[in-house]
Structure formats: structure tokens, C-alpha cells
N, CA, C and O of each residue as an XYZ file, in Angstrom:
996
protein
N      70.937     85.873     67.341
C      70.194     86.989     67.914
C      70.847     88.312     67.543
O      72.072     88.427     67.561
N      70.040     89.307     67.209
C      70.570     90.609     66.828
C      71.287     91.279     67.988
O      72.306     91.940     67.791
N      70.762     91.112     69.197
C      71.371     91.737     70.362
C      72.778     91.204     70.588
O      73.711     91.979     70.795
N      72.935     89.891     70.548
C      74.258     89.311     70.779
C      75.225     89.683     69.664
O      76.411     89.888     69.918
N      74.729     89.771     68.427
C      75.588     90.194     67.318
C      76.110     91.605     67.543
O      77.285     91.889     67.313
N      75.226     92.483     67.993
C      75.617     93.866     68.267
C      76.680     93.917     69.365
O      77.672     94.634     69.231
N      76.484     93.166     70.442
C      77.423     93.173     71.559
C      78.786     92.643     71.137
O      79.816     93.157     71.574
N      78.800     91.629     70.300
C      80.078     91.115     69.813
C      80.806     92.156     68.969
O      82.032     92.250     69.007
N      80.052     92.924     68.219
C      80.686     93.968     67.403
C      81.298     95.058     68.266
O      82.243     95.729     67.853
N      80.755     95.234     69.469
C      81.349     96.172     70.418
C      82.619     95.605     71.046
O      83.337     96.309     71.757
N      82.888     94.335     70.780
C      84.058     93.700     71.351
C      83.780     92.987     72.646
O      84.713     92.680     73.388
N      82.511     92.708     72.947
C      82.148     92.047     74.197
C      82.047     90.535     74.008
O      81.637     90.052     72.952
N      82.424     89.808     75.040
C      82.169     88.377     75.076
C      80.732     88.160     75.534
O      80.283     88.780     76.498
N      80.029     87.302     74.859
C      78.609     87.088     75.146
C      78.396     85.657     75.621
O      78.818     84.709     74.960
N      77.739     85.504     76.768
C      77.439     84.195     77.338
C      75.922     84.041     77.445
O      75.208     85.008     77.709
N      75.444     82.827     77.238
C      74.012     82.555     77.313
C      73.700     81.618     78.479
O      74.504     80.758     78.837
N      72.526     81.804     79.056
C      72.040     80.918     80.109
C      70.748     80.272     79.643
O      69.979     80.875     78.894
N      70.514     79.047     80.086
C      69.341     78.298     79.627
C      68.092     78.577     80.449
O      66.978     78.334     79.984
N      68.266     79.084     81.664
C      67.119     79.422     82.506
C      67.579     80.387     83.593
O      68.742     80.787     83.622
N      66.673     80.754     84.477
C      67.015     81.727     85.501
C      68.082     81.258     86.464
O      68.972     82.028     86.827
N      68.007     80.003     86.884
C      69.005     79.467     87.807
C      70.381     79.439     87.158
O      71.374     79.827     87.772
N      70.432     78.978     85.915
C      71.695     78.943     85.172
C      72.258     80.352     85.012
O      73.469     80.559     85.084
N      71.365     81.321     84.793
C      71.810     82.708     84.639
C      72.461     83.239     85.903
O      73.504     83.890     85.837
N      71.858     82.968     87.052
C      72.435     83.426     88.321
C      73.784     82.767     88.567
O      74.733     83.438     88.972
N      73.881     81.452     88.326
C      75.143     80.740     88.536
C      76.243     81.276     87.626
O      77.373     81.486     88.068
N      75.907     81.500     86.344
C      76.913     81.996     85.412
C      77.324     83.422     85.743
O      78.487     83.793     85.579
N      76.369     84.223     86.209
C      76.701     85.590     86.596
C      77.714     85.588     87.738
O      78.647     86.390     87.743
N      77.530     84.681     88.713
C      78.462     84.594     89.845
C      79.832     84.108     89.392
O      80.856     84.536     89.924
N      79.846     83.219     88.416
C      81.109     82.659     87.937
C      81.858     83.615     87.023
O      83.066     83.801     87.166
N      81.142     84.218     86.086
C      81.771     85.059     85.060
C      81.942     86.502     85.510
O      82.889     87.179     85.110
N      81.017     86.968     86.348
C      80.986     88.360     86.793
C      80.982     89.326     85.593
O      81.936     90.076     85.386
N      79.911     89.295     84.822
C      79.838     90.095     83.588
C      79.667     91.584     83.861
O      79.375     91.993     84.985
N      79.853     92.389     82.816
C      79.683     93.839     82.919
C      78.222     94.243     82.853
O      77.858     95.315     83.336
N      77.378     93.408     82.266
C      75.942     93.698     82.182
C      75.190     92.389     82.023
O      75.737     91.405     81.526
N      73.943     92.383     82.443
C      73.119     91.182     82.384
C      71.789     91.522     81.727
O      71.081     92.427     82.170
N      71.455     90.796     80.674
C      70.194     90.977     79.961
C      69.338     89.745     80.205
O      69.812     88.620     80.044
N      68.105     89.939     80.584
C      67.269     88.776     80.847
C      65.804     89.029     80.528
O      65.326     90.163     80.526
N      65.115     87.934     80.259
C      63.670     87.988     80.053
C      62.985     87.846     81.414
O      63.595     87.406     82.389
N      61.745     88.216     81.456
C      60.970     88.031     82.684
C      60.504     86.583     82.817
O      60.505     86.019     83.911
N      60.109     85.992     81.700
C      59.575     84.632     81.696
C      60.695     83.640     81.422
O      61.094     83.449     80.273
N      61.209     83.002     82.488
C      62.270     82.001     82.356
C      61.919     80.803     83.229
O      61.324     80.964     84.295
N      62.283     79.602     82.783
C      62.008     78.417     83.599
C      62.883     78.360     84.846
O      63.960     78.955     84.903
N      62.392     77.630     85.840
C      63.097     77.358     87.102
C      63.224     78.569     88.035
O      63.127     78.430     89.254
N      63.439     79.742     87.463
C      63.547     80.961     88.285
C      63.173     82.146     87.413
O      63.868     82.427     86.436
N      62.090     82.853     87.738
C      61.652     83.950     86.877
C      62.594     85.153     86.973
O      63.472     85.206     87.834
N      62.395     86.094     86.090
C      63.298     87.238     86.016
C      63.348     88.082     87.275
O      64.421     88.540     87.668
N      62.205     88.295     87.916
C      62.178     89.095     89.135
C      63.066     88.479     90.224
O      63.875     89.161     90.853
N      62.888     87.167     90.425
C      63.662     86.495     91.472
C      65.147     86.442     91.116
O      66.004     86.641     91.977
N      65.448     86.172     89.847
C      66.847     86.118     89.423
C      67.512     87.476     89.591
O      68.661     87.564     90.025
N      66.791     88.526     89.248
C      67.336     89.879     89.369
C      67.651     90.205     90.823
O      68.710     90.757     91.122
N      66.746     89.871     91.717
C      66.974     90.144     93.142
C      68.207     89.414     93.651
O      69.003     89.978     94.402
N      68.366     88.151     93.240
C      69.530     87.377     93.660
C      70.828     88.007     93.158
O      71.837     88.021     93.863
N      70.787     88.519     91.947
C      71.983     89.106     91.339
C      72.361     90.430     91.999
O      73.530     90.653     92.315
N      71.386     91.304     92.210
C      71.708     92.631     92.749
C      72.016     92.597     94.246
O      72.617     93.529     94.781
N      71.605     91.527     94.916
C      71.882     91.421     96.348
C      73.173     90.655     96.635
O      73.623     90.599     97.780
N      73.764     90.071     95.605
C      74.994     89.295     95.772
C      76.203     90.197     95.524
O      76.306     90.785     94.447
N      77.127     90.325     96.494
C      78.314     91.182     96.316
C      79.147     90.814     95.092
O      79.860     91.653     94.543
N      79.052     89.558     94.669
C      79.833     89.115     93.514
C      79.267     89.625     92.193
O      79.989     89.698     91.199
N      77.993     89.974     92.173
C      77.357     90.354     90.903
C      76.633     91.694     90.942
O      76.130     92.152     89.916
N      76.573     92.327     92.107
C      75.767     93.540     92.228
C      76.320     94.722     91.430
O      75.634     95.729     91.252
N      77.567     94.597     90.949
C      78.151     95.670     90.128
C      77.528     95.709     88.727
O      77.570     96.745     88.063
N      76.957     94.599     88.279
C      76.492     94.479     86.890
C      75.067     94.995     86.739
O      74.173     94.509     87.431
N      74.825     95.958     85.864
C      73.455     96.420     85.637
C      72.611     95.330     84.987
O      73.058     94.652     84.062
N      71.401     95.174     85.476
C      70.474     94.178     84.919
C      69.439     94.903     84.064
O      68.818     95.866     84.514
N      69.255     94.432     82.826
C      68.260     95.001     81.921
C      67.279     93.913     81.531
O      67.684     92.838     81.089
N      65.995     94.182     81.691
C      64.968     93.253     81.232
C      64.633     93.548     79.776
O      64.464     94.707     79.396
N      64.538     92.513     78.970
C      64.010     92.609     77.612
C      62.898     91.586     77.534
O      63.165     90.387     77.462
N      61.654     92.040     77.547
C      60.545     91.106     77.735
C      59.285     91.510     76.980
O      59.035     92.687     76.720
N      58.511     90.502     76.641
C      57.220     90.740     76.009
C      56.143     91.112     77.016
O      55.056     91.544     76.632
N      56.437     90.949     78.302
C      55.506     91.373     79.352
C      55.703     92.874     79.563
O      56.707     93.301     80.133
N      54.747     93.661     79.105
C      54.980     95.099     79.017
C      53.960     95.944     79.772
O      53.795     97.126     79.470
N      53.279     95.360     80.742
C      52.341     96.169     81.514
C      53.110     97.092     82.453
O      54.279     96.860     82.760
N      52.433     98.135     82.897
C      53.073     99.065     83.830
C      53.490     98.337     85.107
O      54.535     98.636     85.685
N      52.677     97.388     85.538
C      52.990     96.630     86.747
C      54.265     95.808     86.569
O      55.106     95.749     87.466
N      54.401     95.169     85.393
C      55.612     94.385     85.114
C      56.855     95.264     85.159
O      57.868     94.892     85.751
N      56.770     96.428     84.532
C      57.922     97.329     84.487
C      58.291     97.815     85.884
O      59.467     97.860     86.245
N      57.283     98.174     86.658
C      57.541     98.658     88.023
C      58.172     97.561     88.866
O      59.132     97.809     89.595
N      57.632     96.342     88.769
C      58.187     95.227     89.538
C      59.621     94.932     89.106
O      60.469     94.591     89.931
N      59.885     95.065     87.803
C      61.230     94.826     87.313
C      62.228     95.818     87.866
O      63.336     95.445     88.253
N      61.838     97.084     87.905
C      62.725     98.120     88.430
C      62.879     98.003     89.942
O      63.964     98.229     90.479
N      61.799     97.653     90.623
C      61.860     97.473     92.071
C      62.781     96.297     92.426
O      63.472     96.326     93.444
N      62.779     95.277     91.585
C      63.623     94.111     91.852
C      65.102     94.419     91.677
O      65.954     93.620     92.065
N      65.414     95.589     91.087
C      66.808     96.004     90.981
C      67.310     96.273     89.584
O      68.463     96.673     89.422
N      66.483     96.069     88.554
C      66.922     96.312     87.179
C      67.123     97.809     86.923
O      66.449     98.643     87.527
N      68.047     98.138     86.033
C      68.293     99.535     85.686
C      67.460     99.969     84.485
O      67.331    101.163     84.218
N      66.891     98.999     83.757
C      66.111     99.342     82.565
C      65.140     98.200     82.274
O      65.386     97.049     82.634
N      64.033     98.543     81.614
C      63.034     97.539     81.236
C      62.611     97.845     79.803
O      61.930     98.839     79.553
N      63.010     97.003     78.875
C      62.746     97.207     77.460
C      61.650     96.253     77.026
O      61.809     95.036     77.119
N      60.548     96.793     76.556
C      59.392     95.970     76.199
C      59.433     95.569     74.729
O      59.813     96.358     73.865
N      59.037     94.332     74.466
C      58.888     93.847     73.094
C      57.462     94.112     72.628
O      56.540     94.028     73.439
N      57.244     94.431     71.347
C      58.266     94.673     70.318
C      58.963     96.011     70.552
O      58.370     96.934     71.112
N      60.195     96.114     70.133
C      60.952     97.327     70.390
C      61.613     97.837     69.119
O      61.721     97.119     68.125
N      62.051     99.083     69.166
C      62.832     99.673     68.079
C      64.284     99.262     68.314
O      64.893     99.662     69.306
N      64.826     98.479     67.419
C      66.130     97.862     67.643
C      67.225     98.893     67.917
O      68.014     98.721     68.846
N      67.281     99.955     67.122
C      68.352    100.945     67.290
C      68.329    101.564     68.683
O      69.377    101.769     69.295
N      67.137    101.860     69.178
C      67.054    102.462     70.508
C      67.505    101.477     71.578
O      68.189    101.862     72.527
N      67.130    100.222     71.434
C      67.554     99.215     72.400
C      69.070     99.096     72.427
O      69.673     99.028     73.497
N      69.678     99.071     71.262
C      71.131     98.940     71.195
C      71.829    100.120     71.857
O      72.839     99.954     72.541
N      71.286    101.301     71.648
C      71.880    102.487     72.262
C      71.740    102.444     73.774
O      72.667    102.808     74.498
N      70.596    102.007     74.247
C      70.389    101.946     75.699
C      71.298    100.906     76.341
O      71.844    101.137     77.420
N      71.462     99.765     75.685
C      72.372     98.743     76.197
C      73.801     99.264     76.212
O      74.529     99.082     77.187
N      74.193     99.912     75.124
C      75.563    100.414     75.024
C      75.860    101.453     76.099
O      76.963    101.483     76.646
N      74.893    102.293     76.400
C      75.091    103.297     77.445
C      75.291    102.623     78.798
O      76.173    103.008     79.567
N      74.476    101.625     79.083
C      74.626    100.928     80.367
C      75.936    100.151     80.431
O      76.504     99.963     81.506
N      76.408     99.704     79.278
C      77.678     98.988     79.243
C      78.872     99.917     79.371
O      79.998     99.467     79.583
N      78.619    101.241     79.238
C      79.699    102.228     79.299
C      80.788    101.904     78.286
O      81.944    101.677     78.643
N      80.398    101.887     77.025
C      81.335    101.493     75.979
C      82.461    102.492     75.785
O      83.388    102.222     75.022
N      82.410    103.644     76.456
C      83.495    104.609     76.334
C      84.739    104.159     77.084
O      85.826    104.684     76.845
N      84.595    103.176     78.005
C      85.757    102.692     78.744
C      86.759    102.073     77.797
O      86.378    101.394     76.843
N      88.039    102.299     78.049
C      89.079    101.745     77.195
C      89.257    100.248     77.416
O      89.739     99.544     76.528
N      88.865     99.746     78.615
C      89.034     98.341     78.911
C      87.973     97.525     78.188
O      86.868     98.017     77.958
N      88.296     96.268     77.820
C      87.314     95.418     77.142
C      86.219     94.977     78.073
O      86.406     94.917     79.288
N      85.063     94.667     77.498
C      83.966     94.108     78.287
C      84.344     92.691     78.700
O      84.909     91.939     77.906
N      84.034     92.329     79.936
C      84.280     90.961     80.368
C      83.228     90.028     79.785
O      83.525     88.892     79.418
N      82.015     90.514     79.707
C      80.983     89.652     79.136
C      79.619     90.218     79.368
O      79.442     91.168     80.131
N      78.646     89.628     78.703
C      77.255     90.033     78.884
C      76.425     88.794     79.039
O      76.431     87.920     78.172
N      75.708     88.710     80.141
C      74.941     87.503     80.468
C      73.516     87.646     79.980
O      72.888     88.683     80.195
N      72.999     86.624     79.330
C      71.616     86.638     78.874
C      70.817     85.585     79.592
O      71.260     84.445     79.731
N      69.616     85.967     80.058
C      68.760     85.008     80.718
C      67.886     84.248     79.746
O      67.078     83.421     80.166
N      68.027     84.508     78.447
C      67.229     83.822     77.460
C      67.926     82.527     77.058
O      69.155     82.455     77.042
N      67.137     81.507     76.734
C      67.717     80.256     76.293
C      68.414     80.461     74.970
O      67.952     81.239     74.136
N      69.521     79.770     74.769
C      70.219     79.914     73.501
C      71.536     79.184     73.554
O      71.919     78.650     74.595
N      72.225     79.158     72.443
C      73.505     78.485     72.352
C      74.584     79.377     72.918
O      74.673     80.552     72.562
N      75.407     78.829     73.797
C      76.433     79.653     74.429
C      77.530     79.985     73.443
O      77.790     79.232     72.504
N      78.182     81.138     73.669
C      79.279     81.532     72.798
C      79.931     82.764     73.331
O      79.388     83.433     74.210
N      81.117     83.082     72.798
C      81.811     84.274     73.244
C      82.711     84.761     72.124
O      83.019     84.029     71.184
N      83.131     86.027     72.248
C      84.049     86.588     71.272
C      85.155     87.302     72.005
O      85.093     87.466     73.223
N      86.166     87.727     71.275
C      87.336     88.325     71.901
C      87.077     89.710     72.433
O      85.985     90.254     72.268
N      88.081     90.284     73.074
C      87.972     91.612     73.672
C      88.056     92.710     72.646
O      88.248     92.455     71.457
N      87.907     93.958     73.119
C      87.933     95.115     72.234
C      89.338     95.377     71.727
O      90.325     95.115     72.415
N      89.410     95.898     70.511
C      90.703     96.269     69.960
C      90.764     97.745     69.656
O      91.752     98.200     69.079
N      89.744     98.522     70.020
C      89.719     99.950     69.720
C      90.621    100.704     70.659
O      90.781    100.317     71.816
N      91.222    101.793     70.171
C      92.019    102.628     71.063
C      91.112    103.633     71.752
O      89.909    103.664     71.489
N      91.672    104.454     72.628
C      90.838    105.321     73.465
C      90.107    106.374     72.649
O      88.959    106.694     72.957
N      90.748    106.929     71.604
C      90.079    107.961     70.804
C      88.887    107.380     70.068
O      87.846    108.028     69.959
N      89.035    106.140     69.552
C      87.908    105.494     68.896
C      86.783    105.239     69.886
O      85.604    105.316     69.542
N      87.171    104.932     71.134
C      86.182    104.683     72.172
C      85.385    105.939     72.489
O      84.170    105.878     72.678
N      86.072    107.084     72.548
C      85.376    108.346     72.788
C      84.462    108.683     71.621
O      83.358    109.187     71.829
N      84.908    108.411     70.382
C      84.055    108.645     69.223
C      82.790    107.805     69.325
O      81.695    108.276     69.020
N      82.951    106.561     69.757
C      81.812    105.668     69.920
C      80.856    106.195     70.976
O      79.639    106.158     70.791
N      81.395    106.682     72.075
C      80.544    107.227     73.135
C      79.750    108.419     72.626
O      78.549    108.513     72.879
N      80.405    109.334     71.908
C      79.714    110.512     71.388
C      78.593    110.110     70.439
O      77.496    110.667     70.489
N      78.872    109.144     69.580
C      77.869    108.686     68.620
C      76.679    108.060     69.333
O      75.529    108.308     68.970
N      76.954    107.254     70.340
C      75.879    106.587     71.074
C      75.008    107.602     71.802
O      73.781    107.527     71.744
N      75.644    108.553     72.489
C      74.877    109.562     73.215
C      74.067    110.432     72.257
O      72.912    110.760     72.530
N      74.677    110.800     71.140
C      73.966    111.630     70.164
C      72.754    110.893     69.601
O      71.653    111.441     69.578
N      72.949    109.654     69.148
C      71.851    108.906     68.536
C      70.733    108.635     69.537
O      69.553    108.711     69.195
N      71.106    108.323     70.758
C      70.088    108.067     71.780
C      69.289    109.326     72.081
O      68.062    109.276     72.172
N      69.978    110.459     72.237
C      69.290    111.724     72.502
C      68.452    112.152     71.300
O      67.368    112.713     71.460
N      68.951    111.890     70.116
C      68.224    112.251     68.897
C      66.855    111.585     68.854
O      65.874    112.208     68.447
N      66.784    110.337     69.267
C      65.516    109.615     69.291
C      64.505    110.329     70.186
O      63.342    110.502     69.822
N      64.975    110.739     71.368
C      64.082    111.421     72.316
C      63.630    112.783     71.771
O      62.488    113.188     71.987
N      64.511    113.478     71.076
C      64.179    114.814     70.577
C      63.205    114.767     69.404
O      62.271    115.565     69.333
N      63.426    113.833     68.491
C      62.673    113.854     67.237
C      61.326    113.132     67.311
O      60.481    113.309     66.433
N      61.121    112.319     68.352
C      59.858    111.592     68.400
C      58.675    112.515     68.704
O      57.529    112.151     68.435
N      58.934    113.698     69.258
C      57.865    114.667     69.519
C      58.500    116.046     69.685
O      58.878    116.434     70.790
N      58.614    116.777     68.587
C      59.288    118.078     68.625
C      58.588    119.070     69.549
O      59.226    119.962     70.108
N      57.287    118.912     69.705
C      56.543    119.847     70.556
C      56.690    119.518     72.042
O      56.329    120.329     72.895
N      57.217    118.332     72.354
C      57.366    117.929     73.751
C      58.798    117.501     74.051
O      59.035    116.663     74.922
N      59.736    118.072     73.336
C      61.136    117.695     73.525
C      61.590    118.029     74.944
O      61.294    119.116     75.440
N      62.299    117.121     75.603
C      62.760    117.384     76.973
C      63.824    118.474     77.008
O      64.519    118.703     76.018
N      63.948    119.144     78.150
C      65.009    120.120     78.327
C      66.359    119.432     78.388
O      66.434    118.206     78.468
N      67.427    120.221     78.350
C      68.773    119.676     78.287
C      69.083    118.745     79.456
O      69.574    117.635     79.253
N      68.799    119.190     80.670
C      69.145    118.379     81.839
C      68.330    117.086     81.880
O      68.859    116.027     82.218
N      67.056    117.173     81.539
C      66.218    115.982     81.519
C      66.653    115.032     80.406
O      66.669    113.816     80.597
N      67.002    115.579     79.252
C      67.472    114.759     78.135
C      68.756    114.025     78.518
O      68.914    112.837     78.238
N      69.663    114.749     79.160
C      70.922    114.137     79.597
C      70.646    113.000     80.582
O      71.283    111.948     80.518
N      69.697    113.217     81.488
C      69.348    112.174     82.455
C      68.785    110.953     81.756
O      69.095    109.822     82.129
N      67.961    111.172     80.746
C      67.325    110.057     80.045
C      68.325    109.180     79.299
O      68.105    107.979     79.146
N      69.420    109.773     78.834
C      70.407    108.986     78.091
C      71.608    108.600     78.949
O      72.576    108.033     78.442
N      71.550    108.903     80.245
C      72.573    108.437     81.165
C      73.860    109.222     81.186
O      74.931    108.638     81.349
N      73.786    110.556     81.025
C      74.990    111.366     81.072
C      74.650    112.709     81.719
O      73.595    112.850     82.337
N      75.546    113.701     81.578
C      75.262    115.037     82.087
C      75.166    116.014     80.922
O      75.556    115.688     79.801
N      74.650    117.209     81.184
C      74.386    118.171     80.109
C      75.661    118.612     79.390
O      75.650    118.816     78.176
N      76.754    118.760     80.133
C      78.015    119.174     79.514
C      78.514    118.125     78.533
O      78.913    118.448     77.413
N      78.489    116.872     78.960
C      78.938    115.785     78.082
C      78.019    115.641     76.875
O      78.485    115.372     75.768
N      76.708    115.820     77.082
C      75.772    115.673     75.978
C      75.993    116.758     74.929
O      75.976    116.474     73.732
N      76.201    117.991     75.367
C      76.508    119.060     74.416
C      77.802    118.775     73.669
O      77.908    119.026     72.469
N      78.789    118.246     74.397
C      80.062    117.887     73.761
C      79.836    116.838     72.672
O      80.404    116.940     71.584
N      79.018    115.841     72.959
C      78.760    114.775     71.994
C      78.033    115.306     70.763
O      78.329    114.889     69.643
N      77.094    116.212     70.957
C      76.388    116.811     69.821
C      77.348    117.624     68.954
O      77.282    117.561     67.726
N      78.237    118.385     69.588
C      79.205    119.175     68.818
C      80.153    118.270     68.045
O      80.533    118.578     66.916
N      80.531    117.156     68.656
C      81.435    116.221     67.992
C      80.770    115.555     66.792
O      81.433    115.272     65.794
N      79.474    115.305     66.880
C      78.764    114.572     65.826
C      78.152    115.471     64.757
O      78.201    115.146     63.571
N      77.578    116.598     65.171
C      76.879    117.454     64.196
C      77.321    118.913     64.235
O      76.782    119.738     63.497
N      78.298    119.245     65.089
C      78.815    120.607     65.130
C      77.889    121.618     65.767
O      78.060    122.820     65.567
N      76.909    121.156     66.533
C      75.952    122.047     67.184
C      75.703    121.600     68.612
O      75.917    120.436     68.951
N      75.247    122.530     69.457
C      74.795    122.152     70.791
C      73.432    121.468     70.671
O      72.824    121.463     69.601
N      72.970    120.905     71.754
C      71.653    120.262     71.763
C      70.569    121.267     71.385
O      69.685    120.960     70.586
N      70.638    122.466     71.959
C      69.633    123.494     71.678
C      69.661    123.886     70.199
O      68.611    124.006     69.566
N      70.851    124.084     69.655
C      70.967    124.469     68.245
C      70.452    123.373     67.328
O      69.805    123.650     66.318
N      70.739    122.130     67.681
C      70.273    121.004     66.863
C      68.750    120.913     66.884
O      68.122    120.734     65.841
N      68.161    121.035     68.057
C      66.700    120.969     68.172
C      66.049    122.102     67.389
O      65.052    121.894     66.698
N      66.604    123.279     67.498
C      66.053    124.433     66.775
C      66.123    124.203     65.260
O      65.181    124.516     64.532
N      67.236    123.661     64.802
C      67.390    123.398     63.373
C      66.391    122.345     62.896
O      65.804    122.487     61.823
N      66.197    121.298     63.682
C      65.235    120.265     63.296
C      63.810    120.813     63.283
O      62.999    120.423     62.443
N      63.512    121.702     64.198
C      62.188    122.335     64.209
C      61.988    123.208     62.975
O      60.907    123.230     62.388
N      63.030    123.921     62.591
C      62.933    124.764     61.407
C      62.769    123.921     60.138
O      61.998    124.279     59.248
N      63.481    122.823     60.060
C      63.366    121.930     58.906
C      61.967    121.345     58.809
O      61.408    121.237     57.717
N      61.398    120.968     59.952
C      60.044    120.426     59.948
C      59.030    121.507     59.573
O      58.069    121.233     58.853
N      59.240    122.726     60.054
C      58.341    123.826     59.711
C      58.388    124.106     58.217
O      57.349    124.310     57.590
N      59.574    124.115     57.650
C      59.713    124.352     56.209
C      58.977    123.274     55.413
O      58.317    123.579     54.420
N      59.085    122.039     55.838
C      58.408    120.941     55.146
C      56.889    121.095     55.235
O      56.179    120.904     54.249
N      56.403    121.440     56.423
C      54.955    121.594     56.605
C      54.411    122.782     55.822
O      53.311    122.714     55.273
N      55.160    123.850     55.768
C      54.728    125.016     54.994
C      54.679    124.711     53.504
O      53.814    125.217     52.789
N      55.610    123.880     53.036
C      55.699    123.576     51.608
C      54.695    122.522     51.158
O      54.189    122.581     50.038
N      54.405    121.557     52.033
C      53.647    120.396     51.583
C      52.248    120.266     52.186
O      51.508    119.350     51.825
N      51.873    121.169     53.102
C      50.544    121.079     53.708
C      49.853    122.446     53.678
O      50.461    123.461     53.337
N      48.602    122.445     54.035
C      47.846    123.694     54.094
C      47.450    124.047     55.524
O      46.634    124.944     55.732
N      48.015    123.355     56.508
C      47.665    123.668     57.896
C      48.161    125.072     58.241
O      49.148    125.547     57.678
N      47.479    125.719     59.158
C      47.775    127.114     59.474
C      49.152    127.272     60.105
O      49.722    126.329     60.655
N      49.664    128.488     60.007
C      50.981    128.782     60.565
C      50.971    128.625     62.081
O      51.951    128.175     62.675
N      49.858    128.999     62.701
C      49.771    128.843     64.156
C      49.814    127.370     64.561
O      50.422    127.020     65.573
N      49.168    126.505     63.768
C      49.202    125.072     64.048
C      50.612    124.512     63.867
O      51.057    123.662     64.639
N      51.298    124.991     62.852
C      52.675    124.550     62.623
C      53.553    124.938     63.800
O      54.364    124.144     64.277
N      53.377    126.188     64.267
C      54.157    126.657     65.411
C      53.955    125.747     66.622
O      54.912    125.376     67.302
N      52.699    125.395     66.878
C      52.396    124.522     68.011
C      52.958    123.120     67.806
O      53.487    122.512     68.737
N      52.839    122.613     66.585
C      53.289    121.259     66.263
C      54.780    121.070     66.513
O      55.205    119.997     66.940
N      55.570    122.094     66.252
C      57.023    121.945     66.404
C      57.539    122.508     67.728
O      58.747    122.562     67.955
N      56.615    122.929     68.604
C      57.037    123.265     69.956
C      57.225    124.727     70.295
O      57.855    125.043     71.305
N      56.693    125.639     69.476
C      56.790    127.066     69.800
C      55.537    127.511     70.557
O      54.421    127.097     70.242
N      55.746    128.351     71.549
C      54.623    128.774     72.393
C      53.783    129.876     71.752
O      52.640    130.091     72.154
N      54.340    130.583     70.753
C      53.586    131.646     70.092
C      53.972    131.729     68.623
O      55.079    131.365     68.227
N      53.019    132.222     67.821
C      53.274    132.383     66.387
C      54.370    133.422     66.156
O      55.199    133.269     65.259
N      54.369    134.489     66.978
C      55.365    135.540     66.805
C      56.783    135.032     66.994
O      57.674    135.353     66.207
N      56.991    134.242     68.033
C      58.318    133.680     68.287
C      58.738    132.757     67.154
O      59.887    132.779     66.711
N      57.793    131.944     66.689
C      58.076    131.045     65.577
C      58.423    131.822     64.310
O      59.393    131.491     63.628
N      57.647    132.846     63.992
C      57.878    133.630     62.778
C      59.246    134.309     62.799
O      59.945    134.350     61.787
N      59.615    134.835     63.951
C      60.922    135.474     64.088
C      62.047    134.466     63.871
O      63.011    134.747     63.159
N      61.919    133.299     64.484
C      62.943    132.263     64.351
C      63.035    131.762     62.913
O      64.130    131.525     62.404
N      61.889    131.600     62.260
C      61.876    131.115     60.883
C      62.519    132.132     59.940
O      63.275    131.764     59.040
N      62.214    133.406     60.155
C      62.790    134.455     59.306
C      64.306    134.525     59.481
O      65.040    134.705     58.510
N      64.765    134.382     60.713
C      66.201    134.396     60.970
C      66.898    133.236     60.266
O      68.032    133.366     59.805
N      66.215    132.116     60.191
C      66.841    130.931     59.593
C      66.759    130.928     58.082
O      67.733    130.563     57.423
N      65.623    131.324     57.502
C      65.421    131.185     56.067
C      65.301    132.507     55.309
O      65.171    132.506     54.084
N      65.342    133.625     56.016
C      65.375    134.917     55.335
C      64.031    135.515     55.006
O      63.979    136.625     54.476
N      62.944    134.834     55.294
C      61.607    135.389     55.058
C      60.649    134.792     56.077
O      60.867    133.676     56.547
N      59.585    135.523     56.426
C      58.609    135.001     57.384
C      57.849    133.823     56.796
O      57.831    133.654     55.577
N      57.224    133.010     57.628
C      56.523    131.808     57.144
C      55.474    132.080     56.069
O      55.375    131.327     55.101
N      54.695    133.142     56.227
C      53.634    133.426     55.258
C      54.201    133.708     53.877
O      53.682    133.216     52.875
N      55.263    134.497     53.823
C      55.876    134.808     52.529
C      56.546    133.568     51.940
O      56.479    133.330     50.734
N      57.186    132.790     52.793
C      57.846    131.571     52.328
C      56.829    130.637     51.683
O      57.101    130.048     50.637
N      55.663    130.500     52.300
C      54.614    129.618     51.767
C      54.118    130.110     50.412
O      53.907    129.309     49.501
N      53.933    131.404     50.273
C      53.478    131.969     48.998
C      54.507    131.723     47.902
O      54.158    131.364     46.777
N      55.777    131.919     48.242
C      56.839    131.716     47.267
C      56.918    130.265     46.832
O      57.154    129.978     45.658
N      56.722    129.353     47.764
C      56.770    127.936     47.435
C      55.629    127.547     46.496
O      55.809    126.700     45.622
N      54.469    128.152     46.670
C      53.336    127.818     45.837
C      53.455    128.397     44.439
O      52.813    127.918     43.504
N      54.279    129.432     44.294
C      54.484    130.034     42.982
C      55.474    129.242     42.134
O      55.499    129.358     40.908
N      56.279    128.444     42.804
C      57.305    127.673     42.075
C      56.670    126.556     41.278
O      57.371    125.803     40.603
């Protein structure tokens, strides 16, 4: 499984359960740092297993994440109500899933992961603890936060979340998120978003014939004037002149 391979690369021991009952028993015995489970499991479904885990003092410390093909709004709501911290629907974008799991696992901690419990059937196995030092761990945290936030920012430039909301979505605070962006790309979140908007505007001006006002709206500017000023500051000429120059080349 790709998920278990990723977790092992983080230095986590990975344990598998054959059904919901086995998952609850192993969680109580192993006391893992995180628990991943499907909704559809024999003997005990995901909702019931999750409730048992989050209500048990021995396992309630471990965040439960659902990874399931059942993706209706009702399924997701029931999963979160049962105590899960996240609900990832199949099919999914693998990179985003890995980042979300890593954030919940708090991979920035210097201590090794004790384990990760899976409610999916599979062959049991485990790997050794982490060997990274603390500075490498902080680098990993910055990379994870940056990549996770990047996904949220770039999927819709015109509807990009504000700093505080973005930080909430990736499980951190605004100060830490800005720090991670500076560590990875040398810019704050705001500066990075502005640069990506300018790059997209330049591409649209060069390769399409859509109006400048439409471009401004597409990349999230409330007015053409504000967009034109920002574009000129970044590239040295207003959008209209830039487009003419590109067509002459």
C-alpha cells in the first residue's frame, strides 16, 4: 500500500488489522500515534470502531482518520461526529492525503512514531523508529505545511483562503505557516500567493485572448485597476502593453 510505504519512510511502525474488532483490540494493545481506517469493515464498521477508540482512555489520544470510498456528505458528517479528525474520500490525490496524514501525525516531533493502526485488511508489518535529528524534523514540518497550504492556494486563485483560515485548514497557526513559507520559498504566504497570481496572469495574457478584466477576476483581484497596478509593479509594464509586446515577438 502506498500509504503504509509513506508512513514507513517517515520512520513510523505500521500495523494492520483484519477487521474493525481486530483494529480496536490492536489499538488498545499498541496505543498508536494515529489510526487510519475504512468505513466498510467486517465485524465492526468504522463508525462503531471509531467511537470505541475515542471513548477509551487507552486510545483516545490517537487521532482517527477515515479513508473510504463512501463519500457522501452524510458519511463524512457521521464519521466526524463519531470522533474522527479527518475524512478522506476515495479516489483521492495521493500527495494531499500524505500531507494531511503527516500533519495529524505531528512529524515535527523529535520522538519516533510508536505506530499507525490501519482498519483495512492486509498483511501485518512494522519498521524501525525515526533516525532524523531535530533540525531535519523541523525541515520536514516546514515542507509539509508549505506543500499542504500550496494545494489550498493554487486550486482556486480567485478563492484562496485568508492567512488565518489557511493556517486552520493545514493544522497550524498563521505565524508558523509564514515561517514555513519563508523557510521553503523565501516569501510570506501573502507574497507567495501574489507571485503565483502574477505568474498566472502573465501566462493568460501571453497565451489567451480573454479580456484583462476577466483575467483580474480569474486570479482573485476585485478590480482591474488594482490588478493593473500590481502587474506593472511586478513586470514593469501594465497588462495591456505587456500583451501587445508579447504578440509582437
